C-alpha positions in Angstrom: 0.1 0.0 0.0 2.8 2.3 0.8 4.3 1.5 -2.6 1.1 2.3 -4.4 0.8 5.6 -2.4 4.3 6.5 -3.5 3.7 5.5 -7.0 0.5 7.6 -7.2 2.4 10.5 -5.6 5.2 10.2 -8.3 2.4 10.3 -11.1 1.0 13.5 -9.6 4.4 15.1 -9.4 5.1 14.2 -13.0 1.8 15.6 -14.1 2.5 18.9 -12.2 6.0 18.9 -13.8 4.4 18.6 -17.3 2.0 21.5 -16.6 4.8 23.7 -15.3 6.8 23.1 -18.5 3.8 24.0 -20.6 3.3 27.2 -18.6 7.0 28.1 -19.0 6.9 27.6 -22.7 3.7 29.8 -23.1 5.6 32.5 -21.0 8.8 32.3 -23.2 6.7 32.8 -26.4 4.7 35.7 -24.9 8.1 37.3 -23.8 9.6 36.9 -27.3 6.6 38.4 -28.9 6.6 41.4 -26.5 10.5 41.8 -27.1 9.8 42.0 -31.0 7.0 44.4 -30.6 9.1 46.7 -28.3 12.0 46.6 -30.9 9.6 47.7 -33.8 8.3 50.5 -31.6 11.7 51.6 -30.7 12.8 51.7 -34.4 9.7 53.8 -35.3 10.6 56.2 -32.6 14.2 56.6 -33.9 12.9 57.2 -37.5 10.5 59.8 -36.2 13.3 61.6 -34.3 15.5 61.7 -37.4 12.7 63.1 -39.5 12.0 65.8 -36.9 15.7 66.7 -36.8 15.8 67.1 -40.5 12.7 69.3 -40.5 14.3 71.5 -37.8 17.6 71.9 -39.8 15.6 73.0 -43.0 13.6 75.4 -40.9 16.7 76.9 -39.6 18.3 77.3 -43.1 15.2 79.0 -44.3 15.2 81.3 -41.3 18.8 82.4 -42.0 17.9 83.1 -45.6 15.0 85.4 -44.6 17.3 87.1 -42.2 19.8 87.8 -45.0 17.1 89.2 -47.2 15.8 91.4 -44.4 19.3 92.7 -43.7 19.7 93.6 -47.4 16.2 95.4 -47.3 17.2 97.5 -44.3 20.4 98.6 -45.9 18.5 99.8 -49.0 16.0 101.6 -46.8 18.7 103.3 -44.8 20.3 104.6 -47.9 17.1 105.9 -49.3 16.3 107.7 -46.1 19.8 109.5 -46.1 19.3 110.6 -49.8 15.8 111.9 -49.0 17.1 113.8 -45.9 19.9 115.4 -48.0 17.4 116.3 -50.7 15.1 117.9 -48.2 17.9 120.0 -46.7 18.8 121.3 -50.1 15.2 122.2 -50.8 14.9 124.1 -47.5 18.1 126.2 -48.3 16.8 127.0 -51.7 13.4 128.1 -50.3 15.1 130.3 -47.7 17.2 132.0 -50.4 14.2 132.6 -52.6 12.3 134.1 -49.6 15.1 136.5 -48.8 15.2 137.7 -52.4 11.5 138.1 -52.5 11.6 140.0 -49.3 14.3 142.4 -50.6 12.3 143.1 -53.7 9.2 143.8 -51.7 11.2 146.3 -49.7 12.4 148.0 -52.9 8.9 148.1 -54.3 7.7 149.8 -51.1 10.4 152.3 -51.3 9.6 153.1 -54.9 6.0 153.6 -54.1 7.0 156.1 -51.2 9.3 158.0 -53.7 6.5 158.1 -56.3 4.1 159.5 -53.7 6.6 162.2 -52.6 7.1 163.2 -56.2 3.4 163.5 -56.8 3.0 165.7 -53.8 6.0 167.8 -55.0 4.3 167.9 -58.5 1.1 169.1 -57.0 2.9 171.8 -55.0 4.7 172.9 -58.2 1.4 173.1 -60.1 -0.1 175.2 -57.2 2.9 177.5 -57.4 2.6 177.8 -61.2 -1.1 178.8 -60.7 -0.1 181.3 -58.2 2.5 182.9 -60.5 0.3 183.3 -63.5 -1.2 186.5 -62.0 2.1 188.3 -61.7 2.6 189.3 -65.4 5.6 189.6 -67.6 8.0 190.2 -64.7 7.8 186.7 -63.5 7.7 185.0 -66.9 11.3 183.7 -66.4 10.3 182.1 -63.1 7.2 180.6 -64.6 9.3 179.0 -67.3 11.8 177.7 -64.7 9.0 176.2 -62.8 7.5 174.7 -65.9 10.8 173.1 -66.8 11.2 171.8 -63.2 7.7 170.5 -63.3 8.5 168.6 -66.6 11.6 167.2 -65.1 9.8 166.0 -62.1 7.2 164.5 -64.3 9.9 162.7 -66.2 11.4 161.5 -62.9 8.1 160.4 -61.7 7.5 158.4 -64.9 10.8 156.8 -64.7 10.1 155.8 -61.1 6.7 154.4 -62.2 8.5 152.4 -64.9 11.1 151.0 -62.5 8.2 150.1 -60.2 6.5 148.1 -63.0 9.9 146.4 -63.8 10.2 145.5 -60.1 6.7 144.1 -59.9 7.4 142.1 -63.2 10.6 140.7 -61.6 8.8 139.8 -58.5 6.1 138.0 -60.5 8.8 136.2 -62.6 10.5 135.2 -59.3 7.3 133.8 -58.0 6.7 131.8 -61.2 10.4 130.5 -61.0 9.8 129.3 -57.5 6.5 127.5 -58.3 8.4 125.9 -61.4 11.1 124.7 -59.0 8.6 123.4 -56.6 6.9 121.5 -59.5 10.3 120.2 -60.7 11.3 119.1 -57.2 8.0 117.1 -56.8 8.6 115.6 -60.3 12.2 114.6 -59.3 10.9 113.1 -56.1 8.2 111.1 -58.0 10.9 109.9 -60.5 13.2 109.0 -57.7 10.5 106.9 -56.0 9.7 105.2 -59.4 13.4 104.6 -59.8 13.7 103.1 -56.5 10.6 101.0 -56.9 11.2 99.7 -60.5 14.8 100.2 -61.5 16.7 99.4 -58.3 14.3 96.8 -56.9 16.4 94.2 -54.8 13.6 91.6 -55.0 14.4 89.3 -57.9 11.6 86.8 -57.1 10.1 87.2 -60.6 13.5 86.8 -62.3 14.3 83.7 -60.2 10.9 82.0 -60.9 11.4 82.5 -64.7 15.1 81.2 -64.4 13.9 78.1 -62.5 11.2 77.5 -65.0 13.7 77.7 -67.9 13.8 79.2 -71.4 14.6 77.8 -74.9 18.1 79.2 -75.9 20.8 78.6 -78.5 24.1 77.3 -77.1 27.5 77.1 -78.7 28.6 73.5 -79.1 31.7 71.8 -80.7 34.3 74.2 -79.5 37.5 72.2 -79.2 41.2 73.3 -79.0 42.1 71.2 -82.2 39.3 72.3 -84.6 36.8 74.9 -85.2 33.5 72.8 -85.5 31.5 75.1 -83.3 27.8 75.6 -84.0 24.6 76.9 -82.4 22.1 74.3 -81.2 18.8 74.6 -79.3 18.8 73.8 -75.6 16.6 74.4 -72.7 18.4 76.5 -70.1 17.3 76.7 -66.4 18.6 77.4 -62.8 18.6 74.7 -60.2 18.8 75.4 -56.4 19.2 72.4 -54.0 18.8 73.4 -50.3 21.5 72.1 -48.0 21.8 71.4 -44.3 24.5 71.4 -41.8 26.5 68.5 -43.4 25.9 69.5 -47.1 25.9 73.2 -48.3 23.4 74.7 -50.7 24.0 73.7 -54.4 23.2 76.2 -57.2 23.6 75.1 -60.7 23.0 76.2 -64.3 21.4 73.2 -66.2 20.6 72.7 -69.8 19.1 69.8 -71.9 18.7 68.8 -75.5 15.4 68.1 -77.2 12.8 66.9 -75.9 14.1 69.0 -73.1 13.5 66.3 -70.3 16.8 65.2 -69.1 19.2 67.9 -67.8 22.5 66.0 -68.0 24.8 69.0 -68.4 25.4 71.6 -65.6 27.8 74.4 -64.5 28.3 74.9 -60.8 27.7 78.6 -59.9 30.2 78.3 -57.0 33.1 77.9 -59.6 32.0 80.7 -61.9 34.9 83.2 -62.2 33.3 85.8 -64.7 30.2 86.7 -66.5 30.1 88.2 -70.1 27.4 90.2 -71.6 27.2 91.7 -75.0 30.6 92.2 -76.6 32.2 90.5 -73.6 30.5 87.3 -74.6 32.1 85.0 -77.1 29.3 84.4 -79.5 29.7 87.6 -81.6 33.4 86.7 -82.1 32.8 83.0 -82.9 30.0 83.7 -85.5 30.8 87.1 -87.1 28.9 86.0 -90.2 25.6 85.3 -88.4 23.0 88.0 -87.7 23.5 87.7 -84.0 23.0 90.8 -81.8 25.5 91.2 -79.0 22.8 92.3 -76.6 21.1 88.9 -77.0 24.3 87.0 -75.9 26.0 86.1 -72.7 28.7 83.8 -71.5 29.5 82.1 -68.2 33.2 81.4 -67.5 34.6 78.9 -65.0 38.4 78.0 -64.6 38.2 75.3 -67.3 36.0 76.6 -70.0 33.1 79.0 -71.0 29.4 78.3 -71.7 28.0 80.6 -74.4 24.3 81.3 -75.0 22.1 83.3 -77.3 18.5 84.1 -76.4 15.9 86.9 -76.3 16.8 90.3 -74.6 14.2 89.5 -71.9 15.6 86.1 -71.2 19.1 87.5 -71.2 18.1 89.9 -68.5 16.5 87.3 -66.4 19.5 84.9 -66.6 22.2 87.7 -66.1 20.5 89.2 -63.0 19.7 85.7 -61.5 23.1 84.3 -62.1 24.9 87.4 -60.8 22.9 87.4 -57.6 23.2 83.6 -57.0 27.0 83.8 -57.5 27.2 86.5 -55.1 25.2 84.6 -52.6 27.0 81.3 -52.9 30.5 82.8 -53.3 30.2 85.7 -50.9 31.3 88.5 -53.3 30.4 89.8 -56.8 32.0 87.9 -59.7 33.6 89.9 -62.7 30.8 91.1 -65.1 28.0 90.8 -62.6 24.8 92.7 -63.4 22.6 92.6 -60.2 19.6 94.9 -61.0 17.3 96.0 -63.8 18.8 99.5 -64.0 22.3 98.2 -64.4 21.1 95.8 -67.2 19.4 98.7 -69.0 22.6 100.7 -68.8 24.8 97.8 -69.9 22.4 97.2 -72.8 22.6 100.8 -73.9 26.4 100.8 -73.9 26.4 97.5 -75.9 24.2 99.0 -78.6 26.4 102.1 -78.7 29.5 100.0 -79.0 27.9 98.0 -81.8 26.9 101.1 -83.7 30.5 102.4 -83.3 31.9 99.1 -84.5 29.6 98.9 -87.5 30.5 102.5 -88.6 34.2 101.8 -87.8 34.4 105.1 -85.6 35.7 105.4 -82.2 33.3 106.5 -79.3 35.1 109.8 -78.9 34.8 110.8 -82.5 31.0 109.9 -82.5 30.4 112.0 -79.3 32.4 114.9 -80.8 30.3 114.9 -84.0 27.0 114.6 -82.0 28.1 117.6 -79.8 28.9 119.6 -83.0 25.7 118.8 -84.5 23.8 119.8 -81.4 25.5 123.1 -80.7 26.6 124.1 -84.2 29.8 123.4 -86.3 32.4 126.2 -86.5 32.8 128.3 -89.6 33.9 126.5 -92.6 32.0 123.3 -91.7 35.1 121.4 -90.5 35.3 119.6 -87.2 38.5 120.0 -85.1 41.2 117.3 -85.3 40.8 114.4 -83.0 42.7 114.6 -79.7 45.3 112.2 -78.4 42.7 110.5 -76.2 40.6 109.7 -79.4 43.6 108.4 -81.3 44.6 106.2 -78.4 41.1 104.8 -78.1 40.9 104.1 -81.8 44.2 102.3 -81.7 43.2 100.2 -78.6 39.8 99.4 -80.3 38.1 99.4 -76.8 35.0 101.1 -75.6 35.0 103.5 -72.6 34.0 102.2 -69.2 30.9 103.3 -67.3 32.9 105.6 -65.0 34.0 107.7 -68.0 
């Protein structure tokens, strides 16, 4: 019986041991599942953290760009305020001078009126004396003649004073009209200055940058090699590409172009390596294709340390790309590159000088000679119809074959 009890007890223990093993396996499976779920959640948290860090870095870069734009705008506003204050001071000085001159003429006018009144009183007294002397007879005829001549002299003197008074009044009226015209001209100059600041020297190039990013169809010089001259003009689509950077990678600004059908932009020029820009006669296209009807004001070139990239397009597209590339090169390099044109007013001036140089080259005349002939036509030629001989400066300019700089 004891043996049976022991045997039964061993069976119960084995059964309990099997149940404990089953519960242990279930616990291990649940633990592995919980560990895998915790690992996936941890990976998701790490990915979310890296995404938030990238967003923070891009926000910081955008904030720095806005701060740079605001600093530039503040500099322009300060410069305009200083110019406006100087112009206001000049106008105040001019107004004070005009007031002093008007006050002096008013005093002269009053003095002339007083003298005229005194002369009239004197004339009345002389006339009364003449009437008194008429009854004296022939003995006082000489006195009467003397008084008559004195009266005529006083009348002439009074008439001269009256004429001077009228001249002074006309002069005061002309000075008043002159002051009004000067005020009108000053208001017109202020309006033109505001228009010039708003339109010509506008530092905002958002419109130019948007057009440059969208791109334009241009003609590009291809096939230029050191060995042969197989260059030609082919159609390309040109645009500007800006890739925002972060703390590890800087911002990349490139000039891209693609062949037809203008989908794959495989060729590029890094604006950080641009050393100079050429517009008009500073570009290479008018020299490479002298036989083609290519206007210099429709050409521009981009130079880097290894080679140049030459393009021909419409004048509006030339202005867009020249201003955009100049500003972007200044932004990415920290200083202006040679040949930069950073505003609409500077481009208009450069285009005018380019057309003037084209006319001089076409007529084979130096700029100094052309200016001299235009001046003589405007102010009249000397007797004989011959213009003076060219100066040494004109001969040196003709020999060098150059065009004057903007400072001249």
